[in-house]
C-alpha positions, 0 to 999 in steps of 0.5 A: 499304611501297613504296620511294617511300613510304619515301622520303616518310616519310624526307622528313617526318622531315627536314622535322620535324627541321629544324622544331626549329631553326626553332622555336628561332628563333621562340621567341626572339621569340614566347612558346611558347603564343602561337607555337602560337596564331599558327601554327595561326591562320595555317593555320585562317583560309584553311582555313575560307574556301577548303578543303572540310571533309573528310567525316568526323564533326566529333567525330573531326576534333576528336580529331585536332586535339586530339591533333596540335595542342593536346596535342602542342604545349601540352606540348612548348612548355611543356617547352621553356619549362621548360628542355628543350633543342631537341635533347633535345626532338626526341628525347623527342617521338619516344616517339610512335612506340611510343605509337602502336604500343601505342594502335593495337594496343589501339584499332585491333586492328592486329597487329604483325609480328615484324620491326616489334617487333624494329625498334621495340625496337632504335630505342627502345633507341638513342633511350634511349641518346641520352637517357641520354647527354644527360639531364644537359641537362634536369631531369625535369619538362620531359622528362615534359612532352615525353613527354605531348606525344608521347602527344598526337601518338600519339593524333592518329596513331591518330585520323587512321588512323580518319578513313577515306578523306578527302583528307589535305591537307584533313584536315591543314588542317582539324584546324588549326582546333582549336588556335588558341582553346585556345592563345590562352587558354593564352597569355593565362593563362600568358604574360600579356596584356602579354607577348603584346601586346609580341610581336605589336606588334614582330613586323614589326621587323627584330629579329624577322625570324629569328623570322618566318622560323622561323614561316613554315617551321613553317607552310608546310613543317612543317605543310602539307608534313610533315603532308600527307604524313604523313596520306596515309601513315597513310591508306594503311598501318597506323599501326604501319608509319608511326609508326616513321619519326618516330624519324628526326626526332631524328637530323635535329634533332641534325645541324641543331642542329650546323649552325645552333647549333654543337652538335657531336654526339659519337660516342654520338649519331652511332652511336645515330642510325645505329642508329635509321635502320637499324632504322626502315628495316628494320622498315618493309620488307615481306619478299618472300613465296616460295610453292611452286606445285604442278605442274599435274595430270598433270605428269610432271616430277620436278624441283623445284616452280616458285617464284613471287615475287609483286609487292608488294600494290597500294595505292591511290594515293588517300587512305585506300587501305589494302591489303586 
């Protein structure tokens, strides 16, 4: 992966890490399923009106939206509503990285390098250390629900990889048309019409302003910017290369919670977070290949053969330009 694209992947991790405190603010006013329904409706309406639909089978578009939108956020928000703290939620959801690697190997036949296997293993072990350290903060059921959300994210990642050479921003916007109806139904069934009506009726009051700002961050920054860049990276590189960067999100989430809510991380979380960062960056770096070039025919020199270090394999800057 090129250095610029590694920086973009880290930027997505920062954006999504800040998304957890923003979501916590939004959930102070909006119930979970209603929040998801409003979030994706705000994206879906202008998308249908103004954005060209990506040239891909509609069924595959539904699969991307079902994974990234419905499954991920239905289970994640349900887990948070059941008592999962936002900091621990940001950690558990990153199980999507190993899920993606496994699904990509099974369904896309992507082969893992030894570097990727070692890097992902170290990062998962560091995340597990944080989870064990903070496990007393949540019961088992909310954690299992969040893990189901992580699996939904992984399904969406692999489906995005199969989308082919489409405009990544258009894909990000168009899969947002999938979640509004299922999320609205869940909101009415689980949260009830009265609670939904109260939240919507008081959405423009001064008391709801922090929640409204959190919702705007989720829609504009986390959704448009974050998923737009993420989709481009998945269209350019193998899923197994891109997915491990998602494990940087809980590091940012812990630090953001520290700043926003005074949740001071301890030494275990800081050290394990540093290990996650190092492992992800190391596993995504392609080692330079050194090849020995044979001397031309008739050469009489007996010195060592010339050593050539080739440039990185060029990658098309457009969406879907995977290395070949």
